[in-house]
DOVEX-201982 format. One record per residue: residue number from 1; chain; x, y, z of N, C-alpha, C in turn. Coordinates in nm, 2 decimals. Atoms other than C-alpha are relative to their C-alpha. Layout:
REM residues N
ATOM    k  c     n_x     n_y     n_z    ca_x    ca_y    ca_z     c_x     c_y     c_z
ATOM  NUM  A       X       Y       Z       X       Y       Z       X       Y       Z
...
//
This chain:
REM residues 113
ATOM    k  c     n_x     n_y     n_z    ca_x    ca_y    ca_z     c_x     c_y     c_z
ATOM    1  A   -0.04   -0.05   -0.11   -1.64   -6.93    4.72   -0.08    0.08    0.10
ATOM    2  A    0.06   -0.07   -0.15   -1.90   -6.73    4.87   -0.17   -0.08    0.00
ATOM    3  A    0.15    0.08   -0.01   -2.22   -6.94    5.03   -0.08    0.11    0.08
ATOM    4  A    0.07   -0.14   -0.04   -2.44   -6.62    5.06   -0.10   -0.06    0.10
ATOM    5  A    0.13    0.05   -0.08   -2.72   -6.86    5.25    0.09   -0.03    0.16
ATOM    6  A   -0.05    0.01   -0.13   -2.46   -6.93    5.53    0.04    0.16    0.06
ATOM    7  A    0.02   -0.14   -0.04   -2.42   -6.54    5.55   -0.13    0.06    0.04
ATOM    8  A    0.15   -0.04   -0.06   -2.78   -6.45    5.57   -0.04   -0.10    0.12
ATOM    9  A    0.03    0.04   -0.10   -2.83   -6.71    5.83    0.10    0.06    0.12
ATOM   10  A   -0.10   -0.07   -0.09   -2.52   -6.56    6.03   -0.08    0.10    0.04
ATOM   11  A    0.06   -0.13   -0.05   -2.66   -6.23    6.02   -0.11    0.03    0.05
ATOM   12  A    0.15   -0.01   -0.08   -3.01   -6.31    6.10   -0.01   -0.05    0.16
ATOM   13  A    0.03    0.06   -0.12   -2.92   -6.51    6.39    0.14    0.05    0.11
ATOM   14  A   -0.08   -0.05   -0.09   -2.63   -6.33    6.55   -0.03    0.11    0.12
ATOM   15  A    0.06   -0.06   -0.09   -2.67   -6.16    6.88    0.09    0.08    0.06
ATOM   16  A   -0.14   -0.05   -0.04   -2.31   -6.02    6.92   -0.04    0.14   -0.03
ATOM   17  A    0.01   -0.18    0.03   -2.38   -5.61    6.92    0.12    0.03   -0.11
ATOM   18  A   -0.08   -0.07    0.07   -2.05   -5.54    6.77    0.00   -0.08   -0.17
ATOM   19  A    0.01    0.04    0.10   -2.10   -5.81    6.52   -0.08    0.03   -0.13
ATOM   20  A    0.07   -0.06    0.07   -2.40   -5.67    6.40    0.02    0.15   -0.06
ATOM   21  A   -0.07   -0.14    0.02   -2.23   -5.31    6.40    0.08   -0.02   -0.13
ATOM   22  A   -0.10    0.04    0.11   -1.96   -5.47    6.16   -0.08   -0.05   -0.14
ATOM   23  A    0.11    0.04    0.17   -2.25   -5.60    5.90   -0.04    0.12    0.01
ATOM   24  A    0.04   -0.10    0.00   -2.37   -5.27    5.92    0.11    0.11   -0.09
ATOM   25  A   -0.12   -0.07    0.06   -2.01   -5.12    5.84    0.06   -0.04   -0.15
ATOM   26  A   -0.08    0.11    0.12   -1.92   -5.41    5.58   -0.12    0.10   -0.13
ATOM   27  A    0.09   -0.05    0.09   -2.25   -5.27    5.38   -0.04    0.14   -0.06
ATOM   28  A   -0.03   -0.15    0.01   -2.19   -4.89    5.44    0.14    0.02   -0.11
ATOM   29  A   -0.17    0.06    0.08   -1.77   -5.00    5.27   -0.11   -0.01   -0.14
ATOM   30  A    0.03    0.02    0.15   -1.98   -5.13    4.99   -0.08    0.07   -0.10
ATOM   31  A    0.07   -0.12    0.10   -2.23   -4.86    4.89    0.12    0.10   -0.04
ATOM   32  A   -0.09   -0.12    0.06   -1.95   -4.60    4.91    0.12   -0.07   -0.10
ATOM   33  A   -0.10    0.05    0.10   -1.72   -4.84    4.72   -0.07    0.01   -0.14
ATOM   34  A    0.09    0.02    0.15   -2.01   -4.87    4.43    0.00    0.15   -0.05
ATOM   35  A    0.01   -0.13    0.02   -2.07   -4.48    4.46    0.14    0.06   -0.07
ATOM   36  A   -0.14   -0.06    0.04   -1.68   -4.41    4.44    0.01   -0.05   -0.18
ATOM   37  A   -0.05    0.03    0.14   -1.68   -4.64    4.10   -0.09    0.05   -0.06
ATOM   38  A    0.11   -0.11    0.10   -1.98   -4.43    3.94    0.03    0.09   -0.03
ATOM   39  A   -0.06   -0.12    0.01   -1.82   -4.12    4.02    0.15    0.00   -0.08
ATOM   40  A   -0.13    0.00    0.03   -1.48   -4.22    3.88    0.12    0.00    0.07
ATOM   41  A   -0.08   -0.04   -0.12   -1.31   -4.19    4.19    0.11   -0.15    0.00
ATOM   42  A   -0.09    0.14    0.02   -1.03   -4.51    4.15    0.05    0.02    0.15
ATOM   43  A   -0.08   -0.01   -0.11   -0.82   -4.41    4.44   -0.07   -0.03    0.11
ATOM   44  A    0.12    0.02   -0.14   -1.13   -4.39    4.69   -0.05   -0.13    0.00
ATOM   45  A    0.09    0.16   -0.01   -1.30   -4.69    4.55    0.15   -0.13    0.04
ATOM   46  A   -0.11    0.13   -0.04   -0.97   -4.88    4.59    0.03   -0.02    0.14
ATOM   47  A    0.00   -0.02   -0.17   -0.94   -4.77    4.97   -0.10   -0.08    0.09
ATOM   48  A    0.12    0.03   -0.03   -1.31   -4.83    5.01   -0.02   -0.17    0.02
ATOM   49  A   -0.01    0.14    0.02   -1.26   -5.20    4.86    0.05   -0.07    0.09
ATOM   50  A   -0.10    0.09   -0.07   -0.95   -5.30    5.06   -0.07    0.01    0.15
ATOM   51  A    0.07    0.01   -0.14   -1.18   -5.18    5.41   -0.09   -0.10    0.00
ATOM   52  A    0.11    0.09   -0.02   -1.46   -5.37    5.31    0.04   -0.17    0.00
ATOM   53  A   -0.03    0.12   -0.01   -1.26   -5.67    5.23    0.07   -0.08    0.10
ATOM   54  A   -0.04    0.04   -0.15   -1.10   -5.67    5.59   -0.12   -0.02    0.11
ATOM   55  A    0.14    0.04   -0.10   -1.45   -5.64    5.74   -0.06   -0.16   -0.06
ATOM   56  A    0.10    0.12    0.05   -1.60   -5.91    5.53    0.09   -0.13    0.05
ATOM   57  A   -0.07    0.13   -0.03   -1.28   -6.16    5.60   -0.04   -0.02    0.16
ATOM   58  A    0.02    0.03   -0.14   -1.35   -6.07    5.99   -0.13   -0.05    0.00
ATOM   59  A    0.12    0.06    0.00   -1.68   -6.13    5.95   -0.03   -0.17   -0.02
ATOM   60  A    0.02    0.15    0.07   -1.63   -6.47    5.78    0.06   -0.11    0.14
ATOM   61  A   -0.02    0.09   -0.10   -1.41   -6.57    6.09   -0.11    0.01    0.14
ATOM   62  A    0.10    0.00   -0.12   -1.68   -6.48    6.36   -0.11   -0.09   -0.04
ATOM   63  A    0.10    0.11    0.04   -1.94   -6.66    6.13    0.07   -0.14    0.07
ATOM   64  A   -0.01    0.16   -0.01   -1.71   -6.97    6.17   -0.02   -0.07    0.15
ATOM   65  A   -0.02    0.02   -0.18   -1.67   -6.91    6.58   -0.16    0.01    0.06
ATOM   66  A    0.13    0.03   -0.08   -2.06   -6.89    6.61   -0.10   -0.11   -0.04
ATOM   67  A    0.09    0.10    0.08   -2.19   -7.12    6.33    0.05   -0.12   -0.02
ATOM   68  A   -0.10    0.12    0.01   -1.91   -7.36    6.30    0.05   -0.01   -0.17
ATOM   69  A   -0.01    0.01    0.12   -1.95   -7.27    5.93    0.07    0.14   -0.06
ATOM   70  A   -0.04   -0.11    0.11   -1.79   -7.02    5.67   -0.09    0.05   -0.09
ATOM   71  A    0.06   -0.01    0.11   -1.94   -6.85    5.42    0.06    0.07   -0.12
ATOM   72  A   -0.11   -0.01    0.08   -1.65   -6.75    5.25    0.10   -0.09    0.01
ATOM   73  A   -0.13    0.09    0.02   -1.44   -7.02    5.14    0.11    0.02   -0.07
ATOM   74  A   -0.06   -0.03    0.10   -1.15   -7.04    5.00    0.12    0.11    0.06
ATOM   75  A   -0.09   -0.09   -0.03   -0.82   -6.81    5.03    0.00    0.12   -0.04
ATOM   76  A    0.02   -0.11    0.07   -0.89   -6.45    4.99    0.13    0.13    0.04
ATOM   77  A   -0.11   -0.09   -0.02   -0.59   -6.21    4.98   -0.07    0.15   -0.01
ATOM   78  A    0.06   -0.12   -0.01   -0.73   -5.88    5.10    0.10    0.14   -0.07
ATOM   79  A   -0.09   -0.12    0.08   -0.42   -5.68    4.90   -0.04   -0.04   -0.14
ATOM   80  A    0.04    0.00    0.13   -0.53   -5.81    4.57   -0.15    0.04   -0.04
ATOM   81  A    0.14   -0.03    0.00   -0.82   -5.62    4.45   -0.09   -0.06   -0.11
ATOM   82  A    0.09    0.04    0.08   -0.91   -5.82    4.16   -0.07   -0.13    0.07
ATOM   83  A    0.06    0.09   -0.06   -1.01   -6.10    4.39   -0.14    0.06    0.11
ATOM   84  A    0.11   -0.08   -0.11   -1.19   -5.83    4.63   -0.13    0.02   -0.10
ATOM   85  A    0.10   -0.07    0.13   -1.37   -5.69    4.30   -0.08   -0.15   -0.02
ATOM   86  A    0.10    0.12    0.04   -1.50   -6.05    4.21   -0.11   -0.06    0.12
ATOM   87  A    0.08    0.03   -0.10   -1.60   -6.11    4.56   -0.14    0.08    0.01
ATOM   88  A    0.12   -0.10   -0.04   -1.81   -5.80    4.61   -0.08   -0.01   -0.11
ATOM   89  A    0.07    0.03    0.07   -1.95   -5.89    4.27   -0.10   -0.10    0.04
ATOM   90  A    0.12    0.12   -0.05   -2.07   -6.21    4.37   -0.08    0.02    0.10
ATOM   91  A    0.07   -0.04   -0.15   -2.19   -6.07    4.72   -0.15    0.07   -0.06
ATOM   92  A    0.10   -0.06    0.05   -2.38   -5.83    4.52   -0.11   -0.05   -0.07
ATOM   93  A    0.06    0.09    0.07   -2.52   -6.08    4.29   -0.13   -0.06    0.07
ATOM   94  A    0.06    0.11   -0.06   -2.61   -6.31    4.56   -0.15    0.07    0.07
ATOM   95  A    0.07   -0.08   -0.07   -2.82   -6.02    4.77   -0.13    0.03   -0.11
ATOM   96  A    0.11   -0.04    0.07   -3.00   -5.94    4.44   -0.08   -0.11   -0.03
ATOM   97  A    0.08    0.16    0.04   -3.11   -6.30    4.35   -0.11   -0.02    0.15
ATOM   98  A    0.05    0.06   -0.09   -3.19   -6.36    4.71   -0.13    0.07    0.07
ATOM   99  A    0.08   -0.13   -0.03   -3.38   -6.05    4.78   -0.11    0.02   -0.13
ATOM  100  A    0.09    0.00    0.13   -3.57   -6.12    4.42   -0.01    0.15   -0.02
ATOM  101  A    0.00   -0.18    0.03   -3.48   -5.72    4.34    0.00   -0.01   -0.14
ATOM  102  A    0.00    0.00    0.14   -3.49   -5.82    3.97   -0.11   -0.04   -0.06
ATOM  103  A    0.12    0.05    0.03   -3.77   -5.88    3.75    0.00   -0.14   -0.07
ATOM  104  A   -0.01    0.09    0.05   -3.84   -6.20    3.61    0.04   -0.04   -0.13
ATOM  105  A   -0.03    0.01    0.14   -3.79   -6.13    3.24    0.15    0.05   -0.02
ATOM  106  A   -0.15   -0.01    0.01   -3.40   -6.00    3.34    0.08   -0.13    0.04
ATOM  107  A   -0.10    0.11   -0.04   -3.14   -6.25    3.33    0.11    0.08    0.05
ATOM  108  A   -0.13   -0.04   -0.05   -2.82   -6.22    3.51    0.11   -0.11    0.00
ATOM  109  A   -0.13    0.13    0.04   -2.49   -6.42    3.40    0.11    0.07    0.12
ATOM  110  A   -0.08    0.03   -0.06   -2.23   -6.46    3.64    0.11   -0.06   -0.04
ATOM  111  A   -0.12    0.04    0.04   -1.85   -6.51    3.60   -0.01   -0.12    0.14
ATOM  112  A   -0.03    0.11   -0.11   -1.76   -6.86    3.79    0.13    0.04    0.07
ATOM  113  A   -0.12   -0.02   -0.07   -1.47   -6.80    4.02    0.07   -0.10    0.07
//
Protein backbone atom coordinates (compact mmCIF):
# COMPACT_ATOMS: atom_id res chain seq x y z
CA UNK A 1 0.00 0.00 0.00
CA UNK A 2 2.82 2.42 0.81
CA UNK A 3 5.86 2.95 -1.38
CA UNK A 4 8.06 4.98 0.92
CA UNK A 5 10.80 5.30 -1.71
CA UNK A 6 8.42 7.25 -3.96
CA UNK A 7 7.44 9.47 -1.03
CA UNK A 8 11.04 10.12 -0.08
CA UNK A 9 11.98 10.97 -3.69
CA UNK A 10 8.94 13.22 -3.97
CA UNK A 11 9.74 15.12 -0.77
CA UNK A 12 13.38 15.48 -1.73
CA UNK A 13 12.70 16.78 -5.23
CA UNK A 14 9.57 18.90 -4.98
CA UNK A 15 10.12 22.61 -5.55
CA UNK A 16 6.57 23.70 -4.83
CA UNK A 17 6.61 25.74 -1.60
CA UNK A 18 3.02 24.84 -0.68
CA UNK A 19 3.82 21.14 -1.08
CA UNK A 20 6.88 21.43 1.17
CA UNK A 21 4.72 23.20 3.75
CA UNK A 22 2.08 20.47 3.45
CA UNK A 23 4.72 17.79 4.10
CA UNK A 24 5.68 19.64 7.29
CA UNK A 25 2.01 19.85 8.27
CA UNK A 26 1.62 16.08 7.76
CA UNK A 27 4.57 15.27 10.01
CA UNK A 28 3.31 17.76 12.60
CA UNK A 29 -0.13 16.07 12.65
CA UNK A 30 1.55 12.68 12.87
CA UNK A 31 3.66 13.80 15.84
CA UNK A 32 0.66 15.31 17.62
CA UNK A 33 -1.37 12.17 16.90
CA UNK A 34 1.28 10.00 18.56
CA UNK A 35 1.46 12.35 21.55
CA UNK A 36 -2.32 12.23 21.97
CA UNK A 37 -2.25 8.43 21.81
CA UNK A 38 0.42 8.31 24.50
CA UNK A 39 -1.62 10.63 26.72
CA UNK A 40 -4.76 8.53 26.20
CA UNK A 41 -6.64 11.40 24.54
CA UNK A 42 -8.71 9.29 22.14
CA UNK A 43 -10.97 12.03 20.74
CA UNK A 44 -8.04 14.34 20.01
CA UNK A 45 -6.07 11.47 18.48
CA UNK A 46 -9.01 10.65 16.18
CA UNK A 47 -9.21 14.27 14.97
CA UNK A 48 -5.48 14.43 14.31
CA UNK A 49 -5.50 11.07 12.55
CA UNK A 50 -8.27 12.27 10.26
CA UNK A 51 -6.39 15.49 9.47
CA UNK A 52 -3.16 13.59 8.76
CA UNK A 53 -5.10 11.23 6.48
CA UNK A 54 -6.53 14.07 4.42
CA UNK A 55 -3.10 15.68 4.07
CA UNK A 56 -1.39 12.43 3.04
CA UNK A 57 -4.06 11.77 0.40
CA UNK A 58 -3.59 15.29 -0.99
CA UNK A 59 0.19 14.79 -1.05
CA UNK A 60 -0.32 11.49 -2.85
CA UNK A 61 -2.22 13.31 -5.62
CA UNK A 62 0.46 15.98 -5.84
CA UNK A 63 3.14 13.29 -6.06
CA UNK A 64 1.28 11.73 -9.01
CA UNK A 65 1.09 15.10 -10.76
CA UNK A 66 4.78 15.93 -10.17
CA UNK A 67 6.42 12.54 -10.65
CA UNK A 68 3.91 10.38 -12.47
CA UNK A 69 3.88 7.91 -9.56
CA UNK A 70 1.78 7.56 -6.45
CA UNK A 71 3.49 6.67 -3.19
CA UNK A 72 0.20 5.56 -1.68
CA UNK A 73 -1.53 2.99 -3.80
CA UNK A 74 -4.90 1.42 -3.31
CA UNK A 75 -8.00 3.16 -2.08
CA UNK A 76 -7.78 4.87 1.26
CA UNK A 77 -10.99 5.84 2.99
CA UNK A 78 -10.07 8.83 5.15
CA UNK A 79 -13.19 8.20 7.22
CA UNK A 80 -11.96 4.73 8.21
CA UNK A 81 -9.74 5.16 11.26
CA UNK A 82 -8.47 1.57 11.07
CA UNK A 83 -7.11 2.14 7.54
CA UNK A 84 -5.54 5.42 8.65
CA UNK A 85 -3.98 3.80 11.73
CA UNK A 86 -2.50 1.02 9.60
CA UNK A 87 -1.18 3.54 7.09
CA UNK A 88 0.43 5.73 9.77
CA UNK A 89 1.97 2.66 11.40
CA UNK A 90 3.45 1.51 8.09
CA UNK A 91 4.62 5.02 7.39
CA UNK A 92 6.41 5.29 10.71
CA UNK A 93 8.03 1.88 10.25
CA UNK A 94 9.34 2.91 6.84
CA UNK A 95 10.76 6.14 8.28
CA UNK A 96 12.47 4.16 11.04
CA UNK A 97 13.88 1.61 8.60
CA UNK A 98 15.02 4.05 5.93
CA UNK A 99 16.67 6.38 8.44
CA UNK A 100 18.25 3.41 10.27
CA UNK A 101 16.83 4.58 13.59
CA UNK A 102 17.01 1.12 15.20
CA UNK A 103 20.00 -0.85 16.38
CA UNK A 104 20.91 -3.93 14.35
CA UNK A 105 19.93 -6.24 17.22
CA UNK A 106 16.32 -4.98 17.31
CA UNK A 107 13.86 -6.68 15.01
CA UNK A 108 10.66 -5.01 13.86
CA UNK A 109 7.78 -7.06 12.56
CA UNK A 110 4.98 -5.44 10.63
CA UNK A 111 1.62 -6.69 9.50
CA UNK A 112 1.17 -6.83 5.74
CA UNK A 113 -1.82 -4.76 4.73
